[in-house]
C-alpha positions in Angstrom: 0.0 0.0 0.0 1.3 3.4 -1.0 2.0 6.0 1.7 -0.7 8.3 0.2 -3.2 5.5 0.3 -2.3 4.8 3.9 -2.8 8.4 4.9 -6.1 8.5 3.0 -7.4 5.4 4.8 -6.3 6.7 8.1 -8.1 10.0 7.6 -11.3 8.2 6.5 -11.1 5.9 9.5 -10.7 8.9 11.8 -13.3 11.3 10.4 -16.0 8.8 9.2 -15.9 6.1 11.9 -13.9 7.1 14.9 -14.7 10.7 15.7 -18.5 10.3 15.7 -18.2 7.6 18.3 -15.6 9.6 20.3 -18.1 12.3 21.1 -18.0 11.9 24.9 -14.3 12.3 25.1 -14.4 15.2 22.7 -16.9 17.0 25.0 -14.3 16.7 27.8 -11.5 17.9 25.5 -13.5 21.0 24.4 -14.3 21.8 28.0 -10.7 21.6 29.0 -9.7 23.9 26.1 -12.4 26.4 27.2 -11.2 26.3 30.7 -7.7 27.2 29.6 -8.9 29.9 27.3 -11.0 31.4 30.1 -7.9 31.5 32.3 -5.7 32.8 29.5 -7.9 35.8 28.8 -8.8 36.3 32.5 -12.5 35.8 31.7 -13.2 33.6 34.7 -14.8 36.6 36.5 -17.4 36.9 33.8 -17.9 33.2 33.2 -17.4 31.2 36.4 -15.5 28.0 35.9 -18.1 25.9 37.7 -20.7 26.9 35.1 -18.4 25.9 32.2 -17.7 22.6 34.0 -21.4 21.9 34.6 -22.2 22.5 30.9 -19.3 20.4 29.8 -20.1 17.5 32.1 -23.8 17.7 31.1 -22.9 17.6 27.4 -20.7 14.5 28.0 -23.5 12.8 29.9 -26.0 13.6 27.2 -23.7 12.2 24.5 -23.2 9.1 26.7 -27.0 8.7 27.0 -27.4 8.9 23.2 -24.7 6.2 22.7 -26.4 4.2 25.4 -29.8 4.3 23.7 -28.2 3.4 20.4 -26.2 0.4 21.6 -28.3 -1.1 24.5 -31.4 -1.3 22.4 -29.7 -3.7 20.0 -30.5 -7.4 20.4 -26.9 -8.4 19.7 -24.0 -6.5 21.3 -22.1 -4.5 18.7 -18.3 -3.8 18.8 -16.4 -1.2 16.7 -12.7 -0.5 16.7 -11.7 3.1 16.8 -8.5 4.8 15.6 -7.1 1.8 13.8 -7.8 -0.5 16.7 -6.3 1.5 19.6 -9.7 1.9 21.2 -12.9 -0.2 21.1 -16.5 1.0 21.2 -19.0 -1.4 22.7 -21.7 -1.7 25.4 -19.0 -2.1 28.0 -17.2 1.1 26.9 -20.5 3.0 26.8 -21.5 1.8 30.3 -18.3 3.2 31.8 -18.5 6.4 29.7 -22.0 7.0 31.1 -20.8 6.0 34.6 -17.9 8.4 34.6 -19.9 11.3 33.0 -22.6 11.0 35.6 -20.0 10.9 38.4 -18.2 13.9 36.9 -21.4 15.9 36.9 -22.1 15.0 40.5 -18.6 15.8 41.6 -18.8 19.3 39.9 -22.1 19.9 41.6 -20.6 19.0 45.0 -17.6 21.3 44.5 -20.0 24.1 43.5 -21.9 23.6 46.8 -18.9 23.3 49.0 -16.8 26.1 47.4 -13.7 24.0 46.7 -12.1 25.2 44.5 -12.6 29.0 44.9 -13.2 31.3 41.9 -9.5 32.0 41.4 -8.4 28.4 41.1 -11.6 27.1 39.5 -10.3 26.8 35.9 -7.2 25.0 36.9 -9.0 22.6 39.2 -11.7 21.7 36.7 -9.1 21.3 33.9 -7.4 18.7 36.1 -10.7 17.0 37.0 -11.8 16.7 33.4 -8.4 15.6 32.3 -8.3 12.7 34.8 -11.8 11.7 33.8 -10.8 11.7 30.1 -7.9 9.3 31.0 -10.3 7.0 32.9 -12.6 6.8 29.9 -9.7 5.9 27.7 -8.8 3.1 30.2 -12.3 1.7 29.8 -12.1 1.6 26.0 -8.4 0.7 25.6 -7.8 -2.1 23.0 -4.0 -1.9 23.0 -1.2 -2.3 25.6 0.1 1.1 24.3 -3.3 2.8 25.1 -3.4 0.9 28.4 -0.2 2.7 29.6 -1.1 6.1 28.1 -4.6 6.0 29.6 -3.3 5.1 33.1 -0.8 8.0 33.0 -3.5 10.4 31.7 -5.6 9.5 34.6 -2.8 9.5 37.2 -0.9 12.8 36.5 -3.8 15.2 37.0 -4.8 13.2 40.1 -1.4 13.9 41.7 -1.9 17.7 41.3 -5.5 17.5 42.6 -4.3 15.8 45.8 -1.9 18.7 46.5 -4.4 21.4 45.3 -5.0 22.7 48.8 -2.0 25.0 48.9 -0.2 25.6 52.2 -1.3 22.3 53.8 1.6 20.0 54.8 -0.6 16.9 54.8 -1.7 17.7 51.2 1.9 18.1 50.0 3.0 14.9 51.8 0.1 12.9 50.5 0.7 14.1 46.9 4.4 13.3 47.2 3.8 9.8 48.3 1.2 9.4 45.5 3.7 10.6 42.9 6.5 8.4 44.1 4.3 5.3 44.2 2.7 6.2 40.9 6.1 6.7 39.2 7.3 3.3 40.4 4.1 1.6 39.4 4.3 3.2 35.9 7.9 2.0 35.4 7.1 -1.6 36.5 3.9 -1.6 34.3 5.8 -0.3 31.2 8.4 -3.0 31.6 5.7 -5.6 31.9 4.1 -4.3 28.7 7.4 -4.6 26.9 7.7 -8.3 28.1 4.2 -9.2 27.0 4.3 -7.4 23.7 7.8 -8.7 22.9 7.1 -12.3 23.7 3.7 -12.4 21.9 4.7 -10.1 19.1 1.7 -7.8 19.4 0.3 -5.0 21.6 -3.3 -5.5 20.4 -5.5 -6.8 23.3 -7.7 -8.6 20.8 -4.8 -10.7 19.5 -3.2 -11.5 22.9 -5.3 -14.6 23.4 -4.6 -15.9 19.9 -0.8 -15.3 20.3 -0.8 -16.8 23.7 -2.6 -19.9 22.4 0.1 -20.3 19.7 2.9 -19.9 22.3 1.2 -22.5 24.5 0.8 -24.9 21.6 4.5 -24.6 20.6 5.8 -25.1 24.1 3.3 -27.6 25.5 1.5 -25.0 27.6 1.7 -24.6 31.4 3.8 -22.4 33.6 6.8 -24.8 32.9 7.1 -23.2 29.4 9.7 -20.4 29.5 7.7 -18.2 27.2 4.5 -18.7 29.3 6.5 -17.7 32.4 7.8 -14.6 30.6 4.3 -13.6 29.7 3.1 -14.4 33.2 5.9 -12.2 34.7 4.9 -9.3 32.3 1.3 -9.7 33.2 2.2 -9.6 36.9 4.0 -6.3 36.3 1.0 -4.9 34.4 -1.3 -6.0 37.3 1.1 -4.2 39.7 0.3 -0.9 37.9 -3.4 -1.6 38.0 -3.1 -2.7 41.6 -1.7 0.8 42.4 -4.8 2.4 40.8 -7.1 0.1 42.7 -5.1 0.5 45.9 -4.8 -3.2 46.3 -2.5 -4.8 48.9 0.5 -4.4 48.8 0.2 -1.3 46.5 -2.1 0.6 48.9 0.3 2.6 51.0 -0.3 5.9 49.2 -4.1 5.8 49.6 -4.7 6.8 53.3 -2.2 9.6 53.2 -3.4 10.9 49.9 -7.0 10.9 51.0 -6.2 12.6 54.3 -4.2 15.3 52.6 -6.7 15.9 49.8 -10.0 17.7 50.1 -13.0 15.4 50.7 -14.2 16.2 47.2 -11.0 15.0 45.6 -10.8 12.0 47.9 -14.3 11.0 46.8 -13.4 11.4 43.2 -10.3 9.2 43.5 -12.1 6.6 45.5 -14.7 6.0 42.8 -13.6 7.2 39.4 -10.1 5.7 39.5 -11.6 2.4 40.7 -14.0 2.4 37.8 -11.4 3.0 35.1 -8.9 0.5 36.6 -11.5 -2.2 36.9 -12.6 -1.7 33.3 -9.0 -2.0 32.2 -8.5 -5.1 34.4 -11.5 -6.8 33.0 -10.4 -6.0 29.4 -7.0 -7.5 30.1 -8.5 -10.7 31.7 -10.9 -11.2 28.9 -8.1 -10.9 26.3 -6.2 -13.6 28.2 -9.3 -15.8 28.6 -9.6 -16.0 24.8 -6.6 -18.3 24.6 -6.5 -22.0 24.3 -4.0 -24.2 26.1 -3.1 -21.7 28.8 -5.8 -22.7 31.3 -3.2 -23.1 34.1 -2.3 -19.5 33.6 -5.9 -18.4 34.1 -6.2 -20.5 37.2 -3.0 -19.1 38.6 -4.1 -15.5 38.0 -7.6 -16.3 39.3 -6.3 -17.8 42.6 -3.7 -15.0 42.8 -6.3 -12.3 42.5 -8.4 -14.2 45.1 -5.5 -14.1 47.6 -4.9 -10.4 46.9 -8.6 -9.8 47.5 -8.5 -11.5 50.9 -5.5 -9.5 52.0 -6.9 -6.3 50.7 -10.3 -6.4 52.3 -8.9 -7.8 55.6 -6.2 -5.2 55.9 -8.6 -2.4 54.8 -11.3 -3.3 57.4 -8.9 -4.0 60.3 -6.8 -0.9 59.7 -10.0 1.3 59.7 -10.7 0.5 63.3 -8.1 2.9 64.8 -8.8 5.8 62.5 -10.1 9.1 63.9 -9.9 11.1 60.7 -13.1 10.4 58.6 -11.3 10.7 55.2 -8.6 8.3 56.4 -11.2 5.9 57.7 -13.0 6.0 54.3 -9.6 5.5 52.6 -9.3 2.1 54.3 -12.9 1.4 53.5 -12.1 2.1 49.9 -9.2 -0.4 50.0 -11.6 -3.0 51.5 -14.2 -2.4 48.9 -11.6 -2.8 46.1 -11.0 -6.2 47.6 -14.7 -7.1 47.4 -14.8 -6.1 43.8 -11.7 -8.0 42.9 -13.6 -11.2 44.0 -15.7 -10.9 40.9 -12.7 -10.8 38.6 -11.2 -13.7 40.3 -14.4 -15.7 40.0 -14.6 -14.8 36.3 -11.1 -16.2 35.6 -11.7 -19.3 37.6 -15.0 -20.0 35.8 -13.4 -19.4 32.4 -10.8 -22.0 33.1 -13.2 -24.5 34.7 -14.5 -27.6 33.0 -17.4 -28.4 35.3 -20.0 -26.3 33.6 -19.1 -23.2 35.5 -17.6 -21.5 32.5 -20.8 -20.9 30.6 -21.5 -17.5 29.2 -24.4 -16.9 31.6 -22.3 -17.7 34.7 -19.3 -15.6 33.6 -21.6 -12.7 32.7 -23.2 -12.9 36.2 -19.8 -12.2 37.7 -19.2 -9.1 35.6 -22.8 -8.1 36.2 -22.1 -8.1 39.9 -19.0 -6.0 39.5 -20.7 -3.4 37.3 -23.7 -3.2 39.6 -21.6 -2.9 42.7 -19.6 -0.1 41.0 -22.8 1.8 40.2 -24.1 1.5 43.8 -20.6 2.4 45.1 -20.8 5.7 43.2 -23.8 6.9 45.2 -23.0 5.5 48.7 -19.3 6.5 48.8 -19.9 9.9 47.2 -22.7 10.5 49.7 -20.4 9.8 52.6 -17.7 12.1 51.3 -20.3 14.8 50.6 -21.4 14.7 54.2 -17.8 15.0 55.4 -17.2 18.0 53.0 -20.4 19.8 54.2 -19.4 19.2 57.9 -15.9 20.5 57.2 -17.2 23.7 55.8 -18.8 24.5 59.2 -16.4 22.9 61.7 -13.1 23.2 59.7 -12.4 19.7 60.8 -12.8 16.1 59.4 -12.5 13.9 62.5 -15.0 11.8 64.2 -15.2 14.3 67.0 -16.4 16.9 64.6 -19.6 14.9 64.0 -20.3 14.1 67.6 -24.0 14.7 68.4 -24.6 16.0 64.9 -28.2 14.6 65.0 -29.3 17.5 67.1 -28.2 20.1 64.5 -28.3 18.4 61.1 -30.5 15.3 61.1 -30.5 15.2 57.3 -26.7 14.7 57.1 -26.9 12.0 59.8 -29.7 10.1 58.1 -27.8 10.2 54.8 -24.6 9.0 56.4 -26.5 6.1 58.0 -27.9 5.1 54.7 -24.5 5.3 53.0 -22.7 3.4 55.8 -25.3 0.6 56.1 -25.0 0.2 52.3 -21.2 0.1 52.5 -21.5 -2.7 55.0 -24.0 -4.5 52.8 -27.1 -4.5 54.8 -30.6 -4.8 53.3 -32.6 -3.1 51.9 -29.8 -0.9 50.6 -28.0 -1.1 47.2 -24.7 -2.4 48.7 -26.5 -5.5 49.8 -27.6 -6.4 46.3 -24.1 -5.6 44.9 -22.4 -7.9 47.4 -25.0 -10.6 46.9 -24.3 -10.6 43.1 -20.6 -10.9 43.7 -20.8 -13.5 46.5 -23.2 -15.6 44.3 -20.7 -15.5 41.4 -17.8 -16.6 43.8 -20.0 -19.4 45.1 -20.7 -20.6 41.5 -17.0 -20.5 40.8 -16.4 -22.9 43.7 -17.5 -25.7 41.4 -14.3 -25.2 39.3 -11.9 -24.5 42.2 -12.6 -25.0 45.9 -10.4 -22.0 46.8 -13.4 -19.9 45.8 -15.3 -21.2 48.9 -12.4 -19.9 51.1 -12.6 -16.5 49.3 -16.4 -16.4 49.9 -15.9 -17.2 53.6 -13.4 -14.3 54.0 -15.7 -12.0 52.1 -18.5 -12.8 54.6 -16.2 -12.4 57.6 -15.0 -9.1 56.4 -18.5 -7.8 55.9 -19.0 -8.5 59.6 -15.7 -6.9 60.5 -16.6 -3.7 58.7 -19.8 -3.3 60.6 -18.0 -2.2 63.8 -16.1 0.8 62.5 -19.1 2.1 60.6 -21.2 1.8 63.7 -18.6 3.6 65.7 -19.1 6.7 63.5 -22.9 6.4 63.6 -22.9 5.9 67.3 -20.9 9.2 67.7 -23.3 11.0 65.4 -26.6 9.7 66.8 -26.1 8.8 70.5 -23.5 11.1 71.9 -24.0 14.7 73.0 -22.6 17.6 71.1 -20.3 19.8 73.1 -21.5 23.4 73.6 -18.2 24.8 72.3 -18.4 22.8 69.1 -19.0 24.8 65.9 -22.6 24.5 64.7 -23.5 22.7 61.5 -26.8 24.4 60.4 -27.5 22.4 57.2 -31.3 22.9 56.9 -33.6 20.4 55.2 -34.7 23.0 52.7 -31.3 23.7 51.2 -29.3 22.7 48.1 -26.8 20.8 50.3 -29.6 18.6 51.7 -31.2 18.1 48.3 -27.8 16.9 46.9 -27.1 14.4 49.6 -30.7 13.2 49.8 -30.6 12.5 46.1 -27.6 10.3 46.5 -29.2 8.5 49.4 -32.4 8.1 47.4 -30.5 6.3 44.6 -28.8 4.0 47.2 -32.3 3.0 48.5 -33.7 2.6 44.9 -30.9 0.3 43.9 -31.6 -1.8 46.9 -35.4 -2.2 46.6 -35.5 -2.2 42.8 -32.3 -3.9 41.5 -33.8 -4.6 38.1 -33.5 -0.8 37.4 -29.7 -1.3 36.9 -29.1 -5.1 36.7 -30.4 -5.4 33.1 -28.0 -2.7 31.9 -25.1 -4.2 33.8 -25.8 -7.6 32.3 -26.0 -6.1 28.8 -22.7 -4.4 29.3 -21.1 -7.6 30.6 -22.5 -9.6 27.6 -20.6 -7.2 25.2 -17.3 -8.6 26.2 -16.0 -10.8 23.4 -15.4 -13.9 25.5 -19.0 -14.0 26.6 -20.6 -13.8 23.2 
């Protein structure tokens, strides 16, 4: 093919096929450019950055909704490669685009209510926020190891700056420094792992990894005794180390408590949810690519059991370490670590079922594991953001974020206390809240995977035990809010029921209740997104 023909084909692919399906990301890019132009021409006094951010996030959500209606009404999942195969557009991608767009809009609304950032720093902050979200959307649609690395870095670099955005605070600078150091190390390890996998298999295309891995396994007899399989396994472990950093899995979690404590509650809430969504989408893409191979079942079992062990360590450490925390953001940081462990259970179950031969590897059973993960993520959006929103609103009045600052809060702001109760009980996994349904889906998938590997029953037992462990530190906070007396010298928290702040947190709590009593509202969409994965079709 001549060079001119190649360029013509590339232009046609970009303009006629890729860009029309890339509308959500383009909305974020346009908003970032507008933010920078507003800052450049000092027009942020005339056009507040929060308004531009709300319009941009709403436009992205509208575009996501249009793509959702187009794809999710199809009887057969459709998949389209974008930009010569670097990205992929399917139901799974659209689900995470809509998820991240909705969360971005809610985060912008929260920052507008709490006043962080202020008018002077608004364009800079929202540019970072939109840039990180853009990277997370690319993580969900990555179809190449190259895009995997670029997307992770696009999501990580703005996050480092957002953690340190509260200037003059030692804890913010310390948390951001630890975040940067761990992030740089994880990026280097992940990049070396990508080079090992791509070099051994001869491709960076995720869609071809399974095929190339099958060929390598056939040539060498398969199994971890094969040197090439071991090299691929080592490279995949290094890639998983980078994703484990984004998910704050043990032992890559050390940055999380300090970063959350130093950052504002709004930023901590964003990192606890959005980064998890993008990283889980990328982890699932990678696992699905490997599961498409033949003759490397032992590798799938090894990674499935390995992720199960990491899940046990993560949720146990997260729940036990939360007991001694007095800072609410630090407590929720360890809670975030624990919930990452719960969600990894679904990925472990999926890998085990795909490698099993006892009937557990059917499309329906594997899809149920992914449906549980996607449902849990959607519920997690509302219950975790609700908890961080309450902390942010209390901070605006008390200038503190410790458990002592919410002591006896029921006497002044019953709305915030009720919302915190709903969110915490949902985080524990108690009925009739959405967190119960999400955990039930994941635990059911792990139980089904036990037919292929008995280790899944051990994983399920630890998941149930950790659910009980988590109840105590959540109840400790609720006991302080509801049953203890507020000191007379404590700053008041006069958040009235008829206020925008109450309306915002009550809306989040309402969705937590709705997803608990009417799970079909979201479970059908989650199942459709899971079915779009190539290995399930």
